[in-house]
N, C-alpha and C positions, 0 to 999 in steps of 0.2 A: 369792187372796181379799183383799178390801180390809180395812183396819184398822178397828177399832171406835173410834168417836168417844168414847162414854161408855157406861155401863151403866145399866139401869133403876133399880137400887137407889141410884144417886148423884143421881137427879133427884127432889127432894121433891114430893109432891102439893101443889099450890097455889104452887109455886115453880119454880126452875130452876137450871141451872148454866151458867156461861160457860166455853167452851173457847177461850180467847183466842188460843192459837197456831194454831187452825184458823179463827178468825173466825166462830164459831157459838155461839149461845145455844140450849140445849134446855130446854123447859119441860114441865111436866105439870099442866095446868090442872085436870083431874079425874083420879082414879085410873085408870091404864091408857091414858090418851090423851097421846101425846107429840107436841110441835110444835117446830119449829126455825126460827130466823131468823138472818139475817146480823147480826153485831154492829155493823155500820156504821150509825150514826144518819143518817137522811136529811136532817137539818137542815144540818150542816156537815161530815159525814164522820168525826166522832169515834167512837171505839168505846164502846159501852155497857159499863158496868163493874159493875153490880149487879142482882140480882133480889131484890125485897123487897115484901111486902104486895101481891102480885098484879100488880106491874108490873116491867118491865125498864127500868132507869134509866140515862140518859146524864148524866154529871156536868159535861160541858163547858158546857151552857147550860140544863140542867134538864128536858129532855124526858123523858116517861114513856110507856111503851107497855104495853098489856094483854098478859099472858102467854098468853092463849087465841088471839089472832088478830093481835097486833102492832099493833093500832090505837092511834092517839095518844090518850092520856088527859090529857096536859099538855104544852103547847108549850114552846118555839117551833116544834118540828117540825110540819109540816103533812101529811106523808106517813107511812104506816105503815112498820114495819120490813119488809124483804124476807123473805118466807117461803121456806123451803127444804124439799125433799122429805125425808121420814123413813121409814126402814124399821127395824122392830124384829124381830130374829131371836133368839129365846130372850131372854136378858137384854142382848144387844148392841144398841146404837143406832148406825145409820149414817145419814149426812146428806149431802145434795147429790149430787155425782157418784157417791159411794160407794153411794147408795141404788139407783142403776141397775145396779150391778155384780152380775151373776148369781152371782158367787162363784167 
C-alpha cells in the first residue's frame, strides 16, 4: 500500500499545505474538496513556498496561483501550476502516482 501524503485535517479550508519533500501542494478550496499541484512554478522552475489568502505563492519572482485550479492570478508566470490526481481514502490524501495505486 502506498504512503499517505498528508491527511484531510492538516489541509485548511480556503488554504493548503506544501509537502516540499514530495514536490506537492494540496489545497482545500471549499470544504471537502481537495486539489493537488506540483510545487514547481512554471515561470522559472522555482518551488512555490506558501499558501495564503487563497493563492499559492512563488517567492522567486512573485507569481501567484489560485488554490482551486492553479490558474495564474499574478505574474510573471503565464502558465498554471501542473495539477496532480488526488484520492482521499478516509482521512488520507494520496497524490500523483500513489492515487493510481489500488492499495
